[in-house]
N, C-alpha and C positions, 0 to 999 in steps of 0.2 A: 300350650302343650305342642310339641314338635316332635316328628319322627322322619325316618326316612325311607324310601323306597329300596328294599335289598334285592328283589327280582319282578320281573313281569313276564306274563306268559299268556298264551292265546291258544286256540284250536279251532280249526274251523270244521272239524269231525266229531262227531259224539264220542267221547273218551273220556275216562275217569281223570288220567294225566293231561296236562297241558305244558307242551313244551317252553321253556324260557326262551325270551326275545331279547333282542339289543333295545328294543323299544316296542309299545303299543300305542295305537290312538284310541281316545275314547271321542265317542259322537254322542253329541246332546242327544237325549231321549231314547238313544238305543242301545248303548252299550259298548264293548270292545269292537274295533273294526274287524271283521271277518272271522270273529269268535261265534261259535255255534250257538250262544246262549244271548247273543245281540237282538235287540227286537223290540217293539213297543209293547208287543203281549207276551206273555210265557212261554217259554221255551224248551223247561224242563220237562223232561217226557211226562213225567207221572202228573205233572201239574197240565198238562196239554190234553191228559186223558180225561181229567176232572172237566176242565173248562177253558178250551184254546182262546176264549176272549179275554181273560182276565189281564189286568196291567201286568207287564213285567217289572216287579218289584226287584229283581234278582240278575240287573243287566251287567253290575260288576261285583266280582266277590275277592274280597281283601281277607288276608290271613297274617297274623302275627309269628313273624319267624319264630319268637321263643317259645312258641307251642312244640316246635321241632326240636329242640333242647329237652324240653318237658318229656316227649315220648320217648326221645332217645335215652332218657335214663332207667326208661321201663324195657330198653332194647328195641326200641323200633326206630329204624334209620329211615328219615325222611326228609325231601329237600323241598325248595320251592318248586310250586306247580304240580307238584306229586299228587297234591290232595285236590286238584282241579281249579284253585284260586288263580286270578288274574293280577294280581298285586299281592307281594308279599312285603311288609312293613316291619321296620325293626323300631323300638323304641316309645311305640304307642300303646296304650289299654285300648286296644279296640272293642274289648267284650263290654266294657264300661260305660262306653258313650251311650248317649241317651239317643232313641230317635228323632231324626231331623237336624242331627248334626250334619253339618257342611266341611269337607275337608277339601282344602286346596292342595292339590297335587301337582308339582312342579310350577311353570310360570303360567300354566293356561287352563289345566283341567281342574273342574270341580265335582264333586259327587256328594249324594245326600244319601246317609245313613238311613235303611230302612228296615232293617232287622238283622237275626241271627241266620247263620246257615243251619238248618236243620238236617245234622249229617245222618245218612241211611248205611244199610249193611253193604253198600259196594264198598265201602271202607274196608270191610273186611276181607273182600276179595281181594282189596290191593295188599292188604298185610294182614293176616288172619289176628284177631285179638284188637287190634287197633280202634276200634269202635269206642269199646270200653273206655279207651283213654282218653276220646275227644268227647264223649257224653257221659257225665256221672252224677252223682248227687252232692251236694253241699252238707253243712254238718245239720242242718235243719230238715234233711231230705228233700231238698227242693232240686230240680232238673238242672244240671249246668251244661250247656252246649260251648263247645270251646273251638269249633271247626270254623271260625272266622265269621265275619259280617259281610251283610248284601249291601247293595246300594244302586242308585239310579243316577246317570250322568245328568248335571244341570248345565255345565260348560264343558265343551269338548277341548280335546287339545293331546299332545303328545306328552308320553310319561315314560322315564328311563329309570334304570336302577341310579340310585345316588340322589335322585331329587328329593327335595323337601315335601313332608305332609304337614301342613299347617291345619289345625283343630280350630273351628268355630262352633260353638256349642249353641243351640237353640235358645229363644228368649222364654222365659215362663217356666211354670214345674216341668221338670224332665220326666218323660217316659223311659222307663227302662226298656232295652230292647227285648225282642221276643221272636221267635221263629217266624220266618216269611217264605 
């Protein structure tokens, strides 16, 4: 499987959206250089309040660009970085990847998929009603989270729009993604 990087985004301050950049630098074990969520331990405010010593399994947030078209059909205009992701991809089923998948991004960077983003009510603060479009139920009534995946940086490097994303699935039985 292969996709491409559609956009990259980062923000050094707490804000729901992240401005698009010409490039971002991933730092092994930390996340996106200069991003507010970079670090060995959790940086998301609600998780820091629970236990600030938890490992940061949310160093890099990836989102599939195809979600923007899906919510667009319901009247929501959303673009790269506006839902807080660091890397917007095109052509990959991010939500279908198992835990432990390695993503080679560009020539150097490698991230390991840790789980699903658990979208919160801040999404409705950005666009009222959008939360219902990124969290729903499947035909069997199971909760479906569509707001991207989270990962940790295994190998650092610069990431730019247009870079390829190569997928390396883990060995053995695959564990489906769950919220992290």
